[in-house]
C-alpha positions in Angstrom: -33.5 46.5 -16.3 -30.4 47.5 -15.3 -32.1 47.5 -11.8 -32.3 44.0 -12.4 -29.5 43.2 -13.8 -27.6 44.8 -11.0 -29.2 42.2 -9.1 -29.3 39.4 -10.7 -25.7 39.8 -10.4 -25.0 40.5 -6.6 -26.9 37.1 -5.6 -24.7 34.7 -8.0 -21.5 36.8 -7.4 -21.7 35.6 -3.4 -22.0 32.6 -4.1 -18.9 32.3 -6.2 -16.7 30.7 -3.6 -18.4 28.5 -1.9 -18.4 25.0 -1.9 -21.5 23.1 -2.4 -20.1 20.0 -1.9 -18.9 18.5 1.2 -15.3 17.8 1.7 -14.6 14.1 -0.1 -12.7 11.4 1.6 -10.6 8.1 0.7 -12.6 5.0 1.9 -10.5 3.4 4.3 -9.6 0.0 2.6 -8.7 2.1 -0.8 -5.7 4.0 1.8 -2.8 3.2 1.2 -0.7 2.0 4.3 3.0 4.1 4.5 5.8 2.6 3.2 8.8 2.2 5.6 12.8 1.3 4.6 14.4 0.0 7.4 18.3 -1.8 7.4 18.2 -4.9 5.6 17.6 -7.8 7.1 16.1 -11.4 6.6 13.3 -13.2 8.1 11.6 -16.4 7.7 7.7 -17.3 6.9 6.5 -19.0 10.2 3.4 -20.9 8.0 2.3 -21.8 5.5 1.9 -18.4 2.8 0.4 -17.0 0.3 3.2 -14.8 -1.5 1.6 -11.5 -3.3 2.3 -9.8 -6.8 1.6 -6.7 -4.0 -0.5 -5.3 -1.5 -3.6 -6.7 -1.5 -2.8 -8.2 -4.9 -2.9 -11.8 -6.8 -1.9 -14.7 -4.8 1.0 -15.4 -6.8 3.7 -18.4 -5.1 3.1 -20.7 -2.5 5.7 -20.6 0.3 6.5 -23.4 3.0 7.4 -23.1 6.7 10.8 -21.8 7.8 11.9 -20.5 3.7 14.1 -17.7 4.4 14.2 -13.8 2.7 15.6 -10.6 2.5 14.2 -7.7 2.9 14.3 -3.7 3.8 10.3 -2.2 2.9 7.3 -3.0 5.1 3.9 -0.9 5.8 1.7 -2.0 8.5 0.3 -5.3 7.4 3.0 -6.1 4.8 7.1 -7.0 4.0 8.7 -6.5 0.3 10.2 -9.6 -1.0 13.8 -7.9 -2.0 15.8 -11.4 -2.1 15.4 -14.8 -1.1 17.4 -18.5 -0.3 17.7 -21.2 -2.7 20.3 -24.0 -2.5 21.7 -21.8 1.0 22.6 -18.9 -1.8 20.8 -15.4 -1.7 18.4 -14.7 -4.9 17.6 -11.1 -5.9 13.9 -11.7 -6.5 13.2 -10.6 -10.4 9.2 -9.2 -9.5 7.3 -7.9 -7.3 6.4 -10.2 -4.9 4.8 -9.7 -0.4 4.3 -11.6 2.2 1.6 -10.6 4.8 3.5 -9.5 8.3 1.4 -11.9 10.3 3.1 -14.7 8.6 6.9 -13.7 9.2 8.5 -14.0 11.8 12.8 -12.3 11.9 15.4 -14.7 11.8 
């Protein structure tokens, strides 16, 4: 009996640290882009554009071509709107607003 239990222990002890599952990777569509900060700048919307509440979020506003805004936060595909101009007066954005970088250009 002792011999059988000892052999069973040896069989199980070799596989304790072995990982039978493959290394899991996040799907590309769910990976977050790296956020970059830069010197605050003014940008202009170069076409009628949707404004989102977050990256890949819901459309909360539609801005017309040539609307000015400021930002200092971007990713590869998105620009965060940190402030905008209304009647030539700059207003800090009261909520999180994002625009696709393909819809804007630097002023």
